[in-house]
One Martini backbone bead per residue (centre of mass of N, CA, C, O) as a GRO file, in nm:
protein
  226
    1UNK     BB    1  -3.884   0.508  -1.616
    2UNK     BB    2  -3.688   0.401  -1.392
    3UNK     BB    3  -3.527   0.187  -1.244
    4UNK     BB    4  -3.560  -0.010  -0.961
    5UNK     BB    5  -3.458   0.171  -0.698
    6UNK     BB    6  -3.295   0.184  -0.377
    7UNK     BB    7  -3.345   0.439  -0.127
    8UNK     BB    8  -3.170   0.614   0.129
    9UNK     BB    9  -3.311   0.822   0.381
   10UNK     BB   10  -3.128   1.070   0.584
   11UNK     BB   11  -3.312   1.223   0.857
   12UNK     BB   12  -3.429   1.401   1.148
   13UNK     BB   13  -3.653   1.517   0.953
   14UNK     BB   14  -3.962   1.420   0.861
   15UNK     BB   15  -4.031   1.627   0.636
   16UNK     BB   16  -3.787   1.564   0.455
   17UNK     BB   17  -3.838   1.265   0.415
   18UNK     BB   18  -4.120   1.302   0.288
   19UNK     BB   19  -4.038   1.472   0.049
   20UNK     BB   20  -3.835   1.275  -0.076
   21UNK     BB   21  -4.032   1.041  -0.110
   22UNK     BB   22  -4.223   1.182  -0.308
   23UNK     BB   23  -4.018   1.258  -0.531
   24UNK     BB   24  -3.898   0.967  -0.581
   25UNK     BB   25  -4.160   0.796  -0.619
   26UNK     BB   26  -4.258   0.955  -0.868
   27UNK     BB   27  -3.992   0.821  -1.029
   28UNK     BB   28  -3.982   0.500  -0.914
   29UNK     BB   29  -3.866   0.482  -0.636
   30UNK     BB   30  -3.740   0.326  -0.364
   31UNK     BB   31  -3.809   0.401  -0.008
   32UNK     BB   32  -3.606   0.448   0.277
   33UNK     BB   33  -3.561   0.515   0.636
   34UNK     BB   34  -3.365   0.743   0.849
   35UNK     BB   35  -3.275   0.935   1.151
   36UNK     BB   36  -2.968   0.833   1.137
   37UNK     BB   37  -2.648   0.720   1.105
   38UNK     BB   38  -2.678   0.455   1.261
   39UNK     BB   39  -2.915   0.343   1.096
   40UNK     BB   40  -2.784   0.359   0.820
   41UNK     BB   41  -2.557   0.154   0.864
   42UNK     BB   42  -2.739  -0.086   0.930
   43UNK     BB   43  -2.895  -0.090   0.659
   44UNK     BB   44  -2.659  -0.126   0.466
   45UNK     BB   45  -2.557  -0.401   0.598
   46UNK     BB   46  -2.864  -0.547   0.553
   47UNK     BB   47  -2.905  -0.407   0.246
   48UNK     BB   48  -2.820  -0.505  -0.080
   49UNK     BB   49  -3.044  -0.324  -0.252
   50UNK     BB   50  -2.900  -0.079  -0.229
   51UNK     BB   51  -2.798   0.234  -0.430
   52UNK     BB   52  -2.859   0.487  -0.227
   53UNK     BB   53  -2.755   0.783  -0.036
   54UNK     BB   54  -2.941   1.025   0.149
   55UNK     BB   55  -2.770   1.284   0.352
   56UNK     BB   56  -2.723   1.425   0.635
   57UNK     BB   57  -2.518   1.570   0.883
   58UNK     BB   58  -2.700   1.684   1.111
   59UNK     BB   59  -2.714   1.436   1.370
   60UNK     BB   60  -2.795   1.213   1.584
   61UNK     BB   61  -2.549   0.988   1.729
   62UNK     BB   62  -2.479   1.020   1.399
   63UNK     BB   63  -2.324   1.167   1.165
   64UNK     BB   64  -2.281   1.183   0.822
   65UNK     BB   65  -1.972   1.162   0.807
   66UNK     BB   66  -1.938   0.907   0.980
   67UNK     BB   67  -2.135   0.730   0.825
   68UNK     BB   68  -1.994   0.740   0.550
   69UNK     BB   69  -1.736   0.600   0.639
   70UNK     BB   70  -1.879   0.329   0.717
   71UNK     BB   71  -2.017   0.278   0.448
   72UNK     BB   72  -1.760   0.275   0.271
   73UNK     BB   73  -1.640   0.016   0.413
   74UNK     BB   74  -1.905  -0.162   0.297
   75UNK     BB   75  -1.953   0.037   0.039
   76UNK     BB   76  -1.983   0.178  -0.311
   77UNK     BB   77  -2.217   0.340  -0.286
   78UNK     BB   78  -2.370   0.623  -0.325
   79UNK     BB   79  -2.332   0.959  -0.177
   80UNK     BB   80  -2.574   1.209  -0.080
   81UNK     BB   81  -2.559   1.527   0.025
   82UNK     BB   82  -2.825   1.685   0.236
   83UNK     BB   83  -2.765   2.023   0.342
   84UNK     BB   84  -2.720   2.332   0.529
   85UNK     BB   85  -2.423   2.298   0.493
   86UNK     BB   86  -2.193   2.540   0.312
   87UNK     BB   87  -1.916   2.507   0.387
   88UNK     BB   88  -1.615   2.412   0.265
   89UNK     BB   89  -1.536   2.227   0.507
   90UNK     BB   90  -1.786   2.046   0.489
   91UNK     BB   91  -1.723   1.939   0.203
   92UNK     BB   92  -1.451   1.815   0.265
   93UNK     BB   93  -1.556   1.613   0.475
   94UNK     BB   94  -1.766   1.470   0.299
   95UNK     BB   95  -1.578   1.375   0.068
   96UNK     BB   96  -1.364   1.243   0.262
   97UNK     BB   97  -1.581   1.015   0.367
   98UNK     BB   98  -1.732   0.935   0.060
   99UNK     BB   99  -1.864   1.136  -0.101
  100UNK     BB  100  -2.023   1.225  -0.429
  101UNK     BB  101  -2.230   1.451  -0.329
  102UNK     BB  102  -2.376   1.803  -0.305
  103UNK     BB  103  -2.651   1.956  -0.128
  104UNK     BB  104  -2.814   2.255  -0.057
  105UNK     BB  105  -3.014   2.392   0.162
  106UNK     BB  106  -3.229   2.465  -0.028
  107UNK     BB  107  -3.401   2.274  -0.286
  108UNK     BB  108  -3.437   2.138  -0.599
  109UNK     BB  109  -3.595   1.880  -0.738
  110UNK     BB  110  -3.451   1.872  -1.013
  111UNK     BB  111  -3.165   1.860  -0.905
  112UNK     BB  112  -3.193   1.603  -0.744
  113UNK     BB  113  -3.282   1.413  -0.980
  114UNK     BB  114  -3.025   1.452  -1.149
  115UNK     BB  115  -2.822   1.349  -0.942
  116UNK     BB  116  -2.946   1.072  -0.895
  117UNK     BB  117  -2.931   0.971  -1.186
  118UNK     BB  118  -2.619   0.996  -1.218
  119UNK     BB  119  -2.536   0.810  -0.981
  120UNK     BB  120  -2.693   0.554  -1.080
  121UNK     BB  121  -2.553   0.524  -1.350
  122UNK     BB  122  -2.269   0.479  -1.232
  123UNK     BB  123  -2.343   0.239  -1.052
  124UNK     BB  124  -2.443   0.049  -1.274
  125UNK     BB  125  -2.175   0.039  -1.428
  126UNK     BB  126  -2.004  -0.071  -1.197
  127UNK     BB  127  -2.159  -0.335  -1.155
  128UNK     BB  128  -2.117  -0.449  -1.437
  129UNK     BB  129  -1.805  -0.451  -1.431
  130UNK     BB  130  -1.778  -0.625  -1.175
  131UNK     BB  131  -1.929  -0.874  -1.287
  132UNK     BB  132  -1.746  -0.924  -1.530
  133UNK     BB  133  -1.485  -0.957  -1.371
  134UNK     BB  134  -1.586  -1.201  -1.201
  135UNK     BB  135  -1.664  -1.391  -1.439
  136UNK     BB  136  -1.347  -1.347  -1.566
  137UNK     BB  137  -1.199  -1.474  -1.345
  138UNK     BB  138  -0.943  -1.652  -1.294
  139UNK     BB  139  -0.913  -2.020  -1.288
  140UNK     BB  140  -0.715  -2.261  -1.137
  141UNK     BB  141  -0.614  -2.603  -1.247
  142UNK     BB  142  -0.375  -2.819  -1.149
  143UNK     BB  143  -0.473  -3.098  -1.252
  144UNK     BB  144  -0.540  -2.985  -1.557
  145UNK     BB  145  -0.379  -2.746  -1.654
  146UNK     BB  146  -0.595  -2.500  -1.618
  147UNK     BB  147  -0.797  -2.227  -1.748
  148UNK     BB  148  -1.067  -2.032  -1.621
  149UNK     BB  149  -1.308  -1.834  -1.826
  150UNK     BB  150  -1.630  -1.799  -1.814
  151UNK     BB  151  -1.630  -2.136  -1.827
  152UNK     BB  152  -1.369  -2.152  -1.994
  153UNK     BB  153  -1.136  -2.367  -2.122
  154UNK     BB  154  -0.772  -2.345  -2.086
  155UNK     BB  155  -0.525  -2.511  -2.216
  156UNK     BB  156  -0.210  -2.614  -2.066
  157UNK     BB  157   0.088  -2.640  -2.017
  158UNK     BB  158   0.292  -2.688  -1.760
  159UNK     BB  159   0.460  -2.421  -1.801
  160UNK     BB  160   0.226  -2.230  -1.855
  161UNK     BB  161   0.092  -2.272  -1.587
  162UNK     BB  162   0.328  -2.190  -1.400
  163UNK     BB  163   0.366  -1.909  -1.518
  164UNK     BB  164   0.084  -1.799  -1.464
  165UNK     BB  165   0.067  -1.864  -1.159
  166UNK     BB  166   0.297  -1.681  -1.074
  167UNK     BB  167   0.185  -1.410  -1.181
  168UNK     BB  168  -0.106  -1.424  -1.056
  169UNK     BB  169  -0.016  -1.476  -0.752
  170UNK     BB  170   0.166  -1.183  -0.804
  171UNK     BB  171   0.005  -0.936  -0.843
  172UNK     BB  172   0.207  -0.644  -0.932
  173UNK     BB  173   0.457  -0.812  -0.994
  174UNK     BB  174   0.776  -0.798  -1.131
  175UNK     BB  175   0.927  -1.027  -1.355
  176UNK     BB  176   1.199  -1.151  -1.454
  177UNK     BB  177   1.335  -1.367  -1.673
  178UNK     BB  178   1.509  -1.507  -1.465
  179UNK     BB  179   1.293  -1.569  -1.251
  180UNK     BB  180   1.107  -1.733  -1.432
  181UNK     BB  181   1.299  -1.951  -1.520
  182UNK     BB  182   1.409  -2.055  -1.240
  183UNK     BB  183   1.123  -2.116  -1.120
  184UNK     BB  184   0.992  -2.297  -1.353
  185UNK     BB  185   1.261  -2.472  -1.459
  186UNK     BB  186   1.491  -2.519  -1.246
  187UNK     BB  187   1.726  -2.338  -1.376
  188UNK     BB  188   1.993  -2.199  -1.500
  189UNK     BB  189   2.049  -1.910  -1.640
  190UNK     BB  190   2.061  -1.834  -1.990
  191UNK     BB  191   2.063  -1.659  -2.276
  192UNK     BB  192   1.866  -1.878  -2.414
  193UNK     BB  193   1.623  -1.851  -2.205
  194UNK     BB  194   1.466  -1.611  -2.316
  195UNK     BB  195   1.321  -1.756  -2.551
  196UNK     BB  196   1.154  -1.949  -2.376
  197UNK     BB  197   0.986  -1.730  -2.237
  198UNK     BB  198   0.873  -1.585  -2.484
  199UNK     BB  199   0.718  -1.823  -2.604
  200UNK     BB  200   0.532  -1.870  -2.357
  201UNK     BB  201   0.406  -1.591  -2.349
  202UNK     BB  202   0.291  -1.598  -2.638
  203UNK     BB  203   0.109  -1.850  -2.592
  204UNK     BB  204  -0.061  -1.732  -2.366
  205UNK     BB  205  -0.175  -1.489  -2.517
  206UNK     BB  206  -0.313  -1.653  -2.739
  207UNK     BB  207  -0.502  -1.816  -2.541
  208UNK     BB  208  -0.639  -1.551  -2.414
  209UNK     BB  209  -0.690  -1.354  -2.641
  210UNK     BB  210  -0.857  -1.079  -2.543
  211UNK     BB  211  -0.643  -1.118  -2.278
  212UNK     BB  212  -0.338  -1.077  -2.375
  213UNK     BB  213  -0.278  -0.809  -2.188
  214UNK     BB  214  -0.253  -0.928  -1.901
  215UNK     BB  215   0.038  -0.965  -1.992
  216UNK     BB  216   0.279  -0.739  -1.904
  217UNK     BB  217   0.521  -0.536  -2.035
  218UNK     BB  218   0.830  -0.431  -1.873
  219UNK     BB  219   1.056  -0.250  -1.979
  220UNK     BB  220   1.360  -0.381  -1.853
  221UNK     BB  221   1.209  -0.599  -1.631
  222UNK     BB  222   0.937  -0.761  -1.758
  223UNK     BB  223   0.655  -0.921  -1.594
  224UNK     BB  224   0.289  -0.858  -1.555
  225UNK     BB  225  -0.002  -0.885  -1.338
  226UNK     BB  226  -0.251  -0.656  -1.231
   0.00000   0.00000   0.00000
């Protein structure tokens, strides 16, 4: 039996909602229902325990495509469209609004369950990776001249700290050796200054251990933290 996931079923037809509820609860999922896209958006925004949305397209008040776009702005959880609309243009709109999969009615219960299982597996992996990334997100302490990762303190020299803080504070920007030296050391760059920067970058990478590739070399341009 799968892990207890909570699934939102959105359809304006009560019979379809009831059928989906029976099929999914038989496999151990928790199911809540919404009658239209407007209700679906409200439930997604108010219930952080949701892991998947199964949604029709043609519904009153707010259709599934518009609802998916609003849901996607608030959450990365998978959205599975279950609809009678089978035209290619409908699929383009559905996927373009943030949908992850698409099943045309009438459907086979086995097909639905396989799609649900695959989407939840990917969602679970995404959540694990996001949690790990958040846990190990660097935190800088200017007073201690230290970097904290996963609760572990990494002591840095003053210049190592300033160098890392500059790169990390402008993630995605590539700094040349000249920019790094003149910003961190507050001196005019000389040819010999390159070695100073290289040594400090090497020391930082060594202290970062498994994350030594966090500081990436952009050949011919400089260094960057993505």
